[in-house]
Biopython code that builds the backbone (N, CA, C, O; Angstrom):
import numpy as np
from Bio.PDB.StructureBuilder import StructureBuilder

atoms = [
    (1, "MET", "N", (-22.491, 3.842, -2.364)),
    (1, "MET", "CA", (-21.085, 3.537, -2.463)),
    (1, "MET", "C", (-20.939, 2.176, -3.132)),
    (1, "MET", "O", (-21.634, 1.223, -2.779)),
    (2, "VAL", "N", (-20.033, 2.092, -4.096)),
    (2, "VAL", "CA", (-19.739, 0.836, -4.759)),
    (2, "VAL", "C", (-18.532, 0.217, -4.073)),
    (2, "VAL", "O", (-17.495, 0.865, -3.930)),
    (3, "VAL", "N", (-18.662, -1.027, -3.650)),
    (3, "VAL", "CA", (-17.576, -1.725, -2.980)),
    (3, "VAL", "C", (-17.223, -2.933, -3.820)),
    (3, "VAL", "O", (-18.086, -3.741, -4.162)),
    (4, "ILE", "N", (-15.931, -3.054, -4.153)),
    (4, "ILE", "CA", (-15.484, -4.167, -4.982)),
    (4, "ILE", "C", (-14.305, -4.865, -4.337)),
    (4, "ILE", "O", (-13.604, -4.291, -3.503)),
    (5, "SER", "N", (-14.097, -6.091, -4.727)),
    (5, "SER", "CA", (-12.904, -6.817, -4.326)),
    (5, "SER", "C", (-12.214, -7.269, -5.595)),
    (5, "SER", "O", (-12.778, -8.056, -6.355)),
    (6, "LEU", "N", (-11.015, -6.793, -5.841)),
    (6, "LEU", "CA", (-10.307, -7.127, -7.060)),
    (6, "LEU", "C", (-9.853, -8.572, -7.088)),
    (6, "LEU", "O", (-9.630, -9.126, -8.165)),
    (7, "THR", "N", (-9.713, -9.190, -5.934)),
    (7, "THR", "CA", (-9.247, -10.574, -5.888)),
    (7, "THR", "C", (-10.403, -11.551, -5.833)),
    (7, "THR", "O", (-10.170, -12.760, -5.864)),
    (8, "GLY", "N", (-11.637, -11.084, -5.751)),
    (8, "GLY", "CA", (-12.787, -11.962, -5.725)),
    (8, "GLY", "C", (-13.105, -12.506, -4.346)),
    (8, "GLY", "O", (-14.098, -13.217, -4.190)),
    (9, "GLY", "N", (-12.296, -12.198, -3.334)),
    (9, "GLY", "CA", (-12.540, -12.678, -1.975)),
    (9, "GLY", "C", (-13.382, -11.703, -1.187)),
    (9, "GLY", "O", (-13.887, -10.722, -1.732)),
    (10, "ASP", "N", (-13.534, -11.974, 0.101)),
    (10, "ASP", "CA", (-14.275, -11.061, 0.957)),
    (10, "ASP", "C", (-13.528, -9.740, 1.047)),
    (10, "ASP", "O", (-12.306, -9.720, 1.193)),
    (11, "LEU", "N", (-14.246, -8.662, 0.963)),
    (11, "LEU", "CA", (-13.629, -7.345, 1.014)),
    (11, "LEU", "C", (-13.284, -6.981, 2.446)),
    (11, "LEU", "O", (-14.149, -7.018, 3.321)),
    (12, "LEU", "N", (-12.044, -6.634, 2.692)),
    (12, "LEU", "CA", (-11.615, -6.198, 4.007)),
    (12, "LEU", "C", (-11.599, -4.678, 4.073)),
    (12, "LEU", "O", (-11.892, -4.101, 5.121)),
    (13, "HIS", "N", (-11.263, -4.035, 2.984)),
    (13, "HIS", "CA", (-11.151, -2.581, 2.969)),
    (13, "HIS", "C", (-11.312, -2.108, 1.536)),
    (13, "HIS", "O", (-10.764, -2.706, 0.611)),
    (14, "LEU", "N", (-12.052, -1.052, 1.360)),
    (14, "LEU", "CA", (-12.180, -0.472, 0.036)),
    (14, "LEU", "C", (-10.784, -0.154, -0.477)),
    (14, "LEU", "O", (-10.040, 0.571, 0.184)),
    (15, "PRO", "N", (-10.419, -0.672, -1.621)),
    (15, "PRO", "CA", (-9.054, -0.429, -2.131)),
    (15, "PRO", "C", (-8.777, 1.070, -2.276)),
    (15, "PRO", "O", (-9.688, 1.863, -2.512)),
    (16, "PHE", "N", (-7.515, 1.435, -2.131)),
    (16, "PHE", "CA", (-7.119, 2.815, -2.407)),
    (16, "PHE", "C", (-6.107, 2.791, -3.539)),
    (16, "PHE", "O", (-5.455, 1.775, -3.786)),
    (17, "HIS", "N", (-5.984, 3.905, -4.214)),
    (17, "HIS", "CA", (-5.051, 3.962, -5.340)),
    (17, "HIS", "C", (-4.091, 5.133, -5.173)),
    (17, "HIS", "O", (-4.358, 6.098, -4.457)),
    (18, "ARG", "N", (-2.982, 5.008, -5.852)),
    (18, "ARG", "CA", (-1.997, 6.086, -5.915)),
    (18, "ARG", "C", (-1.523, 6.203, -7.359)),
    (18, "ARG", "O", (-1.098, 5.226, -7.976)),
    (19, "TYR", "N", (-1.607, 7.415, -7.875)),
    (19, "TYR", "CA", (-1.061, 7.751, -9.183)),
    (19, "TYR", "C", (0.421, 8.046, -8.964)),
    (19, "TYR", "O", (0.769, 8.932, -8.183)),
    (20, "MET", "N", (1.292, 7.310, -9.647)),
    (20, "MET", "CA", (2.731, 7.459, -9.421)),
    (20, "MET", "C", (3.247, 8.748, -10.061)),
    (20, "MET", "O", (3.122, 8.967, -11.265)),
    (21, "LYS", "N", (3.820, 9.575, -9.222)),
    (21, "LYS", "CA", (4.482, 10.798, -9.653)),
    (21, "LYS", "C", (5.980, 10.535, -9.614)),
    (21, "LYS", "O", (6.408, 9.560, -8.996)),
    (22, "PRO", "N", (6.788, 11.368, -10.251)),
    (22, "PRO", "CA", (8.229, 11.120, -10.230)),
    (22, "PRO", "C", (8.794, 10.920, -8.823)),
    (22, "PRO", "O", (9.656, 10.064, -8.625)),
    (23, "LEU", "N", (8.325, 11.692, -7.852)),
    (23, "LEU", "CA", (8.859, 11.556, -6.498)),
    (23, "LEU", "C", (8.522, 10.212, -5.874)),
    (23, "LEU", "O", (9.268, 9.740, -5.016)),
    (24, "HIS", "N", (7.409, 9.570, -6.280)),
    (24, "HIS", "CA", (7.031, 8.278, -5.712)),
    (24, "HIS", "C", (7.929, 7.141, -6.172)),
    (24, "HIS", "O", (8.116, 6.162, -5.449)),
    (25, "VAL", "N", (8.480, 7.266, -7.365)),
    (25, "VAL", "CA", (9.293, 6.165, -7.890)),
    (25, "VAL", "C", (10.774, 6.325, -7.580)),
    (25, "VAL", "O", (11.552, 5.400, -7.817)),
    (26, "VAL", "N", (11.180, 7.472, -7.060)),
    (26, "VAL", "CA", (12.590, 7.655, -6.699)),
    (26, "VAL", "C", (12.777, 7.899, -5.202)),
    (26, "VAL", "O", (13.850, 7.627, -4.664)),
    (27, "ASP", "N", (11.751, 8.407, -4.527)),
    (27, "ASP", "CA", (11.867, 8.638, -3.089)),
    (27, "ASP", "C", (11.691, 7.338, -2.331)),
    (27, "ASP", "O", (11.363, 6.303, -2.911)),
    (28, "ARG", "N", (11.903, 7.401, -1.072)),
    (28, "ARG", "CA", (11.845, 6.207, -0.235)),
    (28, "ARG", "C", (10.534, 6.072, 0.519)),
    (28, "ARG", "O", (10.476, 5.352, 1.516)),
    (29, "TRP", "N", (9.482, 6.741, 0.073)),
    (29, "TRP", "CA", (8.207, 6.651, 0.775)),
    (29, "TRP", "C", (7.043, 6.918, -0.165)),
    (29, "TRP", "O", (7.208, 7.514, -1.229)),
    (30, "LEU", "N", (5.857, 6.464, 0.249)),
    (30, "LEU", "CA", (4.619, 6.704, -0.478)),
    (30, "LEU", "C", (3.528, 6.931, 0.553)),
    (30, "LEU", "O", (3.356, 6.125, 1.467)),
    (31, "SER", "N", (2.791, 8.026, 0.410)),
    (31, "SER", "CA", (1.721, 8.316, 1.369)),
    (31, "SER", "C", (0.592, 7.294, 1.232)),
    (31, "SER", "O", (0.296, 6.803, 0.142)),
    (32, "VAL", "N", (-0.022, 6.993, 2.369)),
    (32, "VAL", "CA", (-1.082, 5.990, 2.475)),
    (32, "VAL", "C", (-2.223, 6.619, 3.267)),
    (32, "VAL", "O", (-1.965, 7.329, 4.239)),
    (33, "PRO", "N", (-3.471, 6.382, 2.884)),
    (33, "PRO", "CA", (-4.574, 6.973, 3.660)),
    (33, "PRO", "C", (-4.695, 6.345, 5.047)),
    (33, "PRO", "O", (-4.274, 5.209, 5.265)),
    (34, "ILE", "N", (-5.265, 7.087, 5.964)),
    (34, "ILE", "CA", (-5.581, 6.552, 7.287)),
    (34, "ILE", "C", (-6.666, 5.497, 7.100)),
    (34, "ILE", "O", (-7.622, 5.713, 6.354)),
    (35, "MET", "N", (-6.523, 4.378, 7.763)),
    (35, "MET", "CA", (-7.484, 3.284, 7.616)),
    (35, "MET", "C", (-8.103, 2.969, 8.972)),
    (35, "MET", "O", (-8.021, 1.843, 9.463)),
    (36, "ASP", "N", (-8.728, 3.995, 9.573)),
    (36, "ASP", "CA", (-9.354, 3.828, 10.889)),
    (36, "ASP", "C", (-10.298, 2.631, 10.874)),
    (36, "ASP", "O", (-11.088, 2.451, 9.947)),
    (37, "GLY", "N", (-10.197, 1.828, 11.909)),
    (37, "GLY", "CA", (-11.049, 0.665, 12.025)),
    (37, "GLY", "C", (-10.504, -0.569, 11.328)),
    (37, "GLY", "O", (-11.038, -1.665, 11.498)),
    (38, "TYR", "N", (-9.440, -0.401, 10.540)),
    (38, "TYR", "CA", (-8.849, -1.520, 9.819)),
    (38, "TYR", "C", (-7.407, -1.779, 10.250)),
    (38, "TYR", "O", (-7.017, -2.922, 10.490)),
    (39, "ILE", "N", (-6.628, -0.714, 10.344)),
    (39, "ILE", "CA", (-5.226, -0.824, 10.747)),
    (39, "ILE", "C", (-4.939, 0.293, 11.741)),
    (39, "ILE", "O", (-5.283, 1.451, 11.501)),
    (40, "GLU", "N", (-4.308, -0.057, 12.854)),
    (40, "GLU", "CA", (-3.945, 0.964, 13.841)),
    (40, "GLU", "C", (-3.004, 1.987, 13.218)),
    (40, "GLU", "O", (-2.164, 1.650, 12.384)),
    (41, "ASN", "N", (-3.156, 3.230, 13.629)),
    (41, "ASN", "CA", (-2.311, 4.295, 13.112)),
    (41, "ASN", "C", (-1.028, 4.368, 13.942)),
    (41, "ASN", "O", (-0.828, 5.295, 14.727)),
    (42, "LYS", "N", (-0.174, 3.379, 13.750)),
    (42, "LYS", "CA", (1.127, 3.347, 14.415)),
    (42, "LYS", "C", (2.106, 2.652, 13.486)),
    (42, "LYS", "O", (1.699, 2.062, 12.485)),
    (43, "ASN", "N", (3.381, 2.714, 13.803)),
    (43, "ASN", "CA", (4.397, 2.070, 12.984)),
    (43, "ASN", "C", (4.228, 0.559, 13.026)),
    (43, "ASN", "O", (4.035, -0.020, 14.095)),
    (44, "LYS", "N", (4.303, -0.077, 11.862)),
    (44, "LYS", "CA", (4.195, -1.529, 11.807)),
    (44, "LYS", "C", (4.778, -2.047, 10.502)),
    (44, "LYS", "O", (5.013, -1.286, 9.563)),
    (45, "ASP", "N", (5.004, -3.340, 10.459)),
    (45, "ASP", "CA", (5.475, -3.989, 9.243)),
    (45, "ASP", "C", (4.274, -4.292, 8.364)),
    (45, "ASP", "O", (3.183, -4.572, 8.861)),
    (46, "ALA", "N", (4.484, -4.235, 7.052)),
    (46, "ALA", "CA", (3.434, -4.566, 6.092)),
    (46, "ALA", "C", (4.073, -5.368, 4.964)),
    (46, "ALA", "O", (5.292, -5.382, 4.797)),
    (47, "ILE", "N", (3.223, -6.029, 4.203)),
    (47, "ILE", "CA", (3.682, -6.822, 3.059)),
    (47, "ILE", "C", (2.906, -6.363, 1.834)),
    (47, "ILE", "O", (1.684, -6.224, 1.872)),
    (48, "LEU", "N", (3.635, -6.129, 0.744)),
    (48, "LEU", "CA", (3.025, -5.781, -0.537)),
    (48, "LEU", "C", (3.200, -6.968, -1.464)),
    (48, "LEU", "O", (4.315, -7.465, -1.621)),
    (49, "GLN", "N", (2.131, -7.430, -2.076)),
    (49, "GLN", "CA", (2.179, -8.581, -2.977)),
    (49, "GLN", "C", (1.786, -8.175, -4.388)),
    (49, "GLN", "O", (0.806, -7.463, -4.606)),
    (50, "VAL", "N", (2.579, -8.649, -5.336)),
    (50, "VAL", "CA", (2.244, -8.541, -6.755)),
    (50, "VAL", "C", (2.436, -9.936, -7.321)),
    (50, "VAL", "O", (3.551, -10.458, -7.327)),
    (51, "GLY", "N", (1.363, -10.537, -7.795)),
    (51, "GLY", "CA", (1.452, -11.920, -8.265)),
    (51, "GLY", "C", (1.892, -12.821, -7.122)),
    (51, "GLY", "O", (1.309, -12.782, -6.038)),
    (52, "GLN", "N", (2.911, -13.628, -7.359)),
    (52, "GLN", "CA", (3.408, -14.557, -6.349)),
    (52, "GLN", "C", (4.555, -13.976, -5.525)),
    (52, "GLN", "O", (5.064, -14.651, -4.630)),
    (53, "ARG", "N", (4.973, -12.743, -5.804)),
    (53, "ARG", "CA", (6.099, -12.131, -5.096)),
    (53, "ARG", "C", (5.619, -11.214, -3.977)),
    (53, "ARG", "O", (4.519, -10.665, -4.034)),
    (54, "SER", "N", (6.466, -11.058, -2.956)),
    (54, "SER", "CA", (6.144, -10.218, -1.798)),
    (54, "SER", "C", (7.329, -9.336, -1.446)),
    (54, "SER", "O", (8.483, -9.713, -1.648)),
    (55, "TRP", "N", (7.028, -8.157, -0.917)),
    (55, "TRP", "CA", (8.037, -7.221, -0.435)),
    (55, "TRP", "C", (7.613, -6.756, 0.947)),
    (55, "TRP", "O", (6.447, -6.435, 1.173)),
    (56, "HIS", "N", (8.559, -6.722, 1.862)),
    (56, "HIS", "CA", (8.301, -6.222, 3.213)),
    (56, "HIS", "C", (8.620, -4.731, 3.237)),
    (56, "HIS", "O", (9.671, -4.292, 2.770)),
    (57, "VAL", "N", (7.691, -3.972, 3.790)),
    (57, "VAL", "CA", (7.863, -2.525, 3.908)),
    (57, "VAL", "C", (7.458, -2.103, 5.309)),
    (57, "VAL", "O", (6.744, -2.826, 6.004)),
    (58, "LYS", "N", (7.911, -0.945, 5.712)),
    (58, "LYS", "CA", (7.451, -0.333, 6.961)),
    (58, "LYS", "C", (6.273, 0.565, 6.635)),
    (58, "LYS", "O", (6.307, 1.333, 5.674)),
    (59, "LEU", "N", (5.232, 0.459, 7.446)),
    (59, "LEU", "CA", (4.085, 1.349, 7.351)),
    (59, "LEU", "C", (4.171, 2.253, 8.573)),
    (59, "LEU", "O", (3.934, 1.822, 9.702)),
    (60, "LEU", "N", (4.514, 3.516, 8.326)),
    (60, "LEU", "CA", (4.725, 4.456, 9.418)),
    (60, "LEU", "C", (3.477, 5.300, 9.638)),
    (60, "LEU", "O", (2.832, 5.747, 8.689)),
    (61, "GLY", "N", (3.158, 5.502, 10.880)),
    (61, "GLY", "CA", (2.023, 6.329, 11.241)),
    (61, "GLY", "C", (2.125, 6.721, 12.698)),
    (61, "GLY", "O", (2.931, 6.177, 13.452)),
    (62, "SER", "N", (1.305, 7.662, 13.079)),
    (62, "SER", "CA", (1.316, 8.127, 14.455)),
    (62, "SER", "C", (-0.092, 8.561, 14.838)),
    (62, "SER", "O", (-0.767, 9.238, 14.061)),
    (63, "PRO", "N", (-0.538, 8.177, 16.026)),
    (63, "PRO", "CA", (-1.863, 8.625, 16.462)),
    (63, "PRO", "C", (-1.957, 10.148, 16.568)),
    (63, "PRO", "O", (-3.057, 10.699, 16.583)),
    (64, "LYS", "N", (-0.823, 10.823, 16.642)),
    (64, "LYS", "CA", (-0.818, 12.282, 16.793)),
    (64, "LYS", "C", (-0.956, 13.008, 15.463)),
    (64, "LYS", "O", (-1.247, 14.204, 15.442)),
    (65, "THR", "N", (-0.751, 12.299, 14.342)),
    (65, "THR", "CA", (-0.843, 12.942, 13.029)),
    (65, "THR", "C", (-1.857, 12.205, 12.177)),
    (65, "THR", "O", (-2.278, 11.095, 12.503)),
    (66, "SER", "N", (-2.233, 12.830, 11.099)),
    (66, "SER", "CA", (-3.187, 12.189, 10.188)),
    (66, "SER", "C", (-2.482, 11.664, 8.943)),
    (66, "SER", "O", (-3.123, 11.448, 7.915)),
    (67, "SER", "N", (-1.172, 11.457, 9.023)),
    (67, "SER", "CA", (-0.461, 10.967, 7.853)),
    (67, "SER", "C", (0.117, 9.582, 8.104)),
    (67, "SER", "O", (0.480, 9.238, 9.229)),
    (68, "ARG", "N", (0.193, 8.809, 7.054)),
    (68, "ARG", "CA", (0.804, 7.478, 7.064)),
    (68, "ARG", "C", (1.591, 7.351, 5.780)),
    (68, "ARG", "O", (1.296, 8.020, 4.790)),
    (69, "HIS", "N", (2.593, 6.491, 5.800)),
    (69, "HIS", "CA", (3.294, 6.222, 4.548)),
    (69, "HIS", "C", (4.080, 4.919, 4.611)),
    (69, "HIS", "O", (4.508, 4.469, 5.674)),
    (70, "PHE", "N", (4.254, 4.325, 3.413)),
    (70, "PHE", "CA", (5.162, 3.200, 3.281)),
    (70, "PHE", "C", (6.552, 3.789, 3.241)),
    (70, "PHE", "O", (6.795, 4.769, 2.537)),
    (71, "SER", "N", (7.467, 3.201, 3.991)),
    (71, "SER", "CA", (8.821, 3.730, 4.096)),
    (71, "SER", "C", (9.821, 2.653, 3.699)),
    (71, "SER", "O", (9.827, 2.211, 2.550)),
    (72, "ALA", "N", (10.659, 2.229, 4.626)),
    (72, "ALA", "CA", (11.715, 1.250, 4.335)),
    (72, "ALA", "C", (11.145, 0.095, 3.529)),
    (72, "ALA", "O", (10.164, -0.527, 3.937)),
    (73, "GLY", "N", (11.748, -0.191, 2.401)),
    (73, "GLY", "CA", (11.296, -1.255, 1.518)),
    (73, "GLY", "C", (10.501, -0.745, 0.326)),
    (73, "GLY", "O", (10.382, -1.441, -0.683)),
    (74, "TRP", "N", (9.948, 0.479, 0.430)),
    (74, "TRP", "CA", (9.159, 1.015, -0.680)),
    (74, "TRP", "C", (10.007, 1.200, -1.930)),
    (74, "TRP", "O", (9.561, 0.843, -3.021)),
    (75, "SER", "N", (11.208, 1.743, -1.812)),
    (75, "SER", "CA", (12.016, 1.997, -3.011)),
    (75, "SER", "C", (12.384, 0.693, -3.715)),
    (75, "SER", "O", (12.435, 0.657, -4.944)),
    (76, "LEU", "N", (12.639, -0.375, -2.964)),
    (76, "LEU", "CA", (12.921, -1.675, -3.582)),
    (76, "LEU", "C", (11.676, -2.188, -4.309)),
    (76, "LEU", "O", (11.780, -2.691, -5.427)),
    (77, "PHE", "N", (10.509, -2.066, -3.689)),
    (77, "PHE", "CA", (9.261, -2.463, -4.330)),
    (77, "PHE", "C", (9.069, -1.696, -5.639)),
    (77, "PHE", "O", (8.765, -2.291, -6.673)),
    (78, "ALA", "N", (9.245, -0.381, -5.591)),
    (78, "ALA", "CA", (9.056, 0.453, -6.781)),
    (78, "ALA", "C", (10.047, 0.072, -7.881)),
    (78, "ALA", "O", (9.678, -0.008, -9.053)),
    (79, "SER", "N", (11.290, -0.159, -7.506)),
    (79, "SER", "CA", (12.320, -0.512, -8.480)),
    (79, "SER", "C", (12.051, -1.874, -9.112)),
    (79, "SER", "O", (12.081, -2.009, -10.335)),
    (80, "GLU", "N", (11.788, -2.879, -8.286)),
    (80, "GLU", "CA", (11.621, -4.237, -8.809)),
    (80, "GLU", "C", (10.328, -4.417, -9.596)),
    (80, "GLU", "O", (10.206, -5.355, -10.383)),
    (81, "ASN", "N", (9.360, -3.523, -9.388)),
    (81, "ASN", "CA", (8.135, -3.558, -10.176)),
    (81, "ASN", "C", (8.168, -2.562, -11.328)),
    (81, "ASN", "O", (7.176, -2.352, -12.027)),
    (82, "GLU", "N", (9.347, -1.950, -11.506)),
    (82, "GLU", "CA", (9.587, -1.011, -12.596)),
    (82, "GLU", "C", (8.505, 0.066, -12.676)),
    (82, "GLU", "O", (8.014, 0.399, -13.755)),
    (83, "LEU", "N", (8.143, 0.605, -11.497)),
    (83, "LEU", "CA", (7.143, 1.670, -11.478)),
    (83, "LEU", "C", (7.692, 2.907, -12.159)),
    (83, "LEU", "O", (8.862, 3.260, -12.011)),
    (84, "LYS", "N", (6.827, 3.547, -12.899)),
    (84, "LYS", "CA", (7.202, 4.763, -13.625)),
    (84, "LYS", "C", (6.144, 5.824, -13.376)),
    (84, "LYS", "O", (4.997, 5.502, -13.065)),
    (85, "PRO", "N", (6.525, 7.095, -13.514)),
    (85, "PRO", "CA", (5.510, 8.148, -13.403)),
    (85, "PRO", "C", (4.383, 7.872, -14.392)),
    (85, "PRO", "O", (4.625, 7.545, -15.554)),
    (86, "GLY", "N", (3.164, 8.007, -13.921)),
    (86, "GLY", "CA", (2.002, 7.740, -14.748)),
    (86, "GLY", "C", (1.349, 6.403, -14.444)),
    (86, "GLY", "O", (0.172, 6.209, -14.745)),
    (87, "ASN", "N", (2.103, 5.467, -13.846)),
    (87, "ASN", "CA", (1.480, 4.210, -13.424)),
    (87, "ASN", "C", (0.454, 4.510, -12.337)),
    (87, "ASN", "O", (0.554, 5.510, -11.627)),
    (88, "VAL", "N", (-0.527, 3.632, -12.222)),
    (88, "VAL", "CA", (-1.487, 3.692, -11.127)),
    (88, "VAL", "C", (-1.365, 2.382, -10.363)),
    (88, "VAL", "O", (-1.383, 1.304, -10.957)),
    (89, "CYS", "N", (-1.241, 2.480, -9.053)),
    (89, "CYS", "CA", (-1.207, 1.298, -8.194)),
    (89, "CYS", "C", (-2.470, 1.284, -7.349)),
    (89, "CYS", "O", (-2.836, 2.289, -6.738)),
    (90, "ILE", "N", (-3.131, 0.134, -7.322)),
    (90, "ILE", "CA", (-4.285, -0.068, -6.457)),
    (90, "ILE", "C", (-3.862, -1.022, -5.355)),
    (90, "ILE", "O", (-3.356, -2.112, -5.623)),
    (91, "PHE", "N", (-4.072, -0.608, -4.121)),
    (91, "PHE", "CA", (-3.673, -1.376, -2.941)),
    (91, "PHE", "C", (-4.938, -1.925, -2.289)),
    (91, "PHE", "O", (-5.829, -1.167, -1.905)),
    (92, "GLU", "N", (-5.007, -3.243, -2.169)),
    (92, "GLU", "CA", (-6.170, -3.884, -1.571)),
    (92, "GLU", "C", (-5.728, -4.637, -0.324)),
    (92, "GLU", "O", (-4.918, -5.560, -0.407)),
    (93, "LEU", "N", (-6.250, -4.249, 0.812)),
    (93, "LEU", "CA", (-5.927, -4.914, 2.068)),
    (93, "LEU", "C", (-6.558, -6.300, 2.067)),
    (93, "LEU", "O", (-7.782, -6.423, 2.079)),
    (94, "ILE", "N", (-5.728, -7.347, 2.051)),
    (94, "ILE", "CA", (-6.266, -8.707, 1.983)),
    (94, "ILE", "C", (-6.069, -9.472, 3.294)),
    (94, "ILE", "O", (-6.643, -10.545, 3.483)),
    (95, "ASN", "N", (-5.258, -8.917, 4.195)),
    (95, "ASN", "CA", (-5.058, -9.573, 5.493)),
    (95, "ASN", "C", (-4.779, -8.488, 6.520)),
    (95, "ASN", "O", (-3.691, -7.912, 6.549)),
    (96, "ARG", "N", (-5.765, -8.214, 7.360)),
    (96, "ARG", "CA", (-5.617, -7.156, 8.369)),
    (96, "ARG", "C", (-4.621, -7.544, 9.443)),
    (96, "ARG", "O", (-3.825, -6.709, 9.874)),
    (97, "GLU", "N", (-4.647, -8.786, 9.882)),
    (97, "GLU", "CA", (-3.784, -9.229, 10.982)),
    (97, "GLU", "C", (-2.302, -9.078, 10.643)),
    (97, "GLU", "O", (-1.519, -8.603, 11.466)),
    (98, "ASP", "N", (-1.919, -9.484, 9.430)),
    (98, "ASP", "CA", (-0.517, -9.403, 9.014)),
    (98, "ASP", "C", (-0.231, -8.179, 8.151)),
    (98, "ASP", "O", (0.893, -8.012, 7.677)),
    (99, "THR", "N", (-1.218, -7.329, 7.940)),
    (99, "THR", "CA", (-1.110, -6.109, 7.131)),
    (99, "THR", "C", (-0.534, -6.424, 5.755)),
    (99, "THR", "O", (0.560, -5.984, 5.403)),
    (100, "VAL", "N", (-1.293, -7.191, 4.996)),
    (100, "VAL", "CA", (-0.887, -7.600, 3.647)),
    (100, "VAL", "C", (-1.771, -6.885, 2.630)),
    (100, "VAL", "O", (-2.998, -6.913, 2.718)),
    (101, "PHE", "N", (-1.117, -6.248, 1.668)),
    (101, "PHE", "CA", (-1.813, -5.576, 0.581)),
    (101, "PHE", "C", (-1.506, -6.272, -0.739)),
    (101, "PHE", "O", (-0.342, -6.499, -1.068)),
    (102, "LYS", "N", (-2.532, -6.605, -1.485)),
    (102, "LYS", "CA", (-2.346, -7.069, -2.861)),
    (102, "LYS", "C", (-2.294, -5.797, -3.703)),
    (102, "LYS", "O", (-3.173, -4.941, -3.607)),
    (103, "VAL", "N", (-1.255, -5.683, -4.530)),
    (103, "VAL", "CA", (-1.051, -4.465, -5.312)),
    (103, "VAL", "C", (-1.271, -4.785, -6.790)),
    (103, "VAL", "O", (-0.736, -5.759, -7.320)),
    (104, "HIS", "N", (-2.066, -3.944, -7.435)),
    (104, "HIS", "CA", (-2.343, -4.067, -8.868)),
    (104, "HIS", "C", (-1.713, -2.846, -9.530)),
    (104, "HIS", "O", (-2.009, -1.710, -9.159)),
    (105, "VAL", "N", (-0.844, -3.083, -10.510)),
    (105, "VAL", "CA", (-0.131, -1.998, -11.178)),
    (105, "VAL", "C", (-0.657, -1.846, -12.597)),
    (105, "VAL", "O", (-0.725, -2.812, -13.356)),
    (106, "PHE", "N", (-1.029, -0.616, -12.943)),
    (106, "PHE", "CA", (-1.538, -0.313, -14.293)),
    (106, "PHE", "C", (-0.742, 0.821, -14.898)),
    (106, "PHE", "O", (-1.010, 1.229, -16.028)),
]
sb = StructureBuilder()
sb.init_structure("model")
sb.init_model(0)
sb.init_chain("A")
sb.init_seg("    ")
for serial, (resi, resn, name, xyz) in enumerate(atoms, 1):
    if name == "N":
        sb.init_residue(resn, " ", resi, " ")
    sb.init_atom(name, np.array(xyz, "f"), 0.0, 1.0, " ", f" {name:<3s}", serial, name[0])
structure = sb.get_structure()
């Protein structure tokens, strides 16, 4: 397994990516993988960072299901970062305690 850190710091979690589909840039949510051992699978606040800017989003999850997603705040993040279908976003967990993800948009 190849493990990288896009920010050059200590790796907290293997980054995950999402290919933006039309529904991701207009809907109010984006699915997120389960991160057992890194983030509890329950509802919590999260922060998405691009450059020097930050957006607060809800990270919804339930121990009873295997699904998670960014919810409230996701549509503002997508809009202000001008996400379009075909973009790829890489999410790198940089702070487990405060649930902060550095986001790289391509």
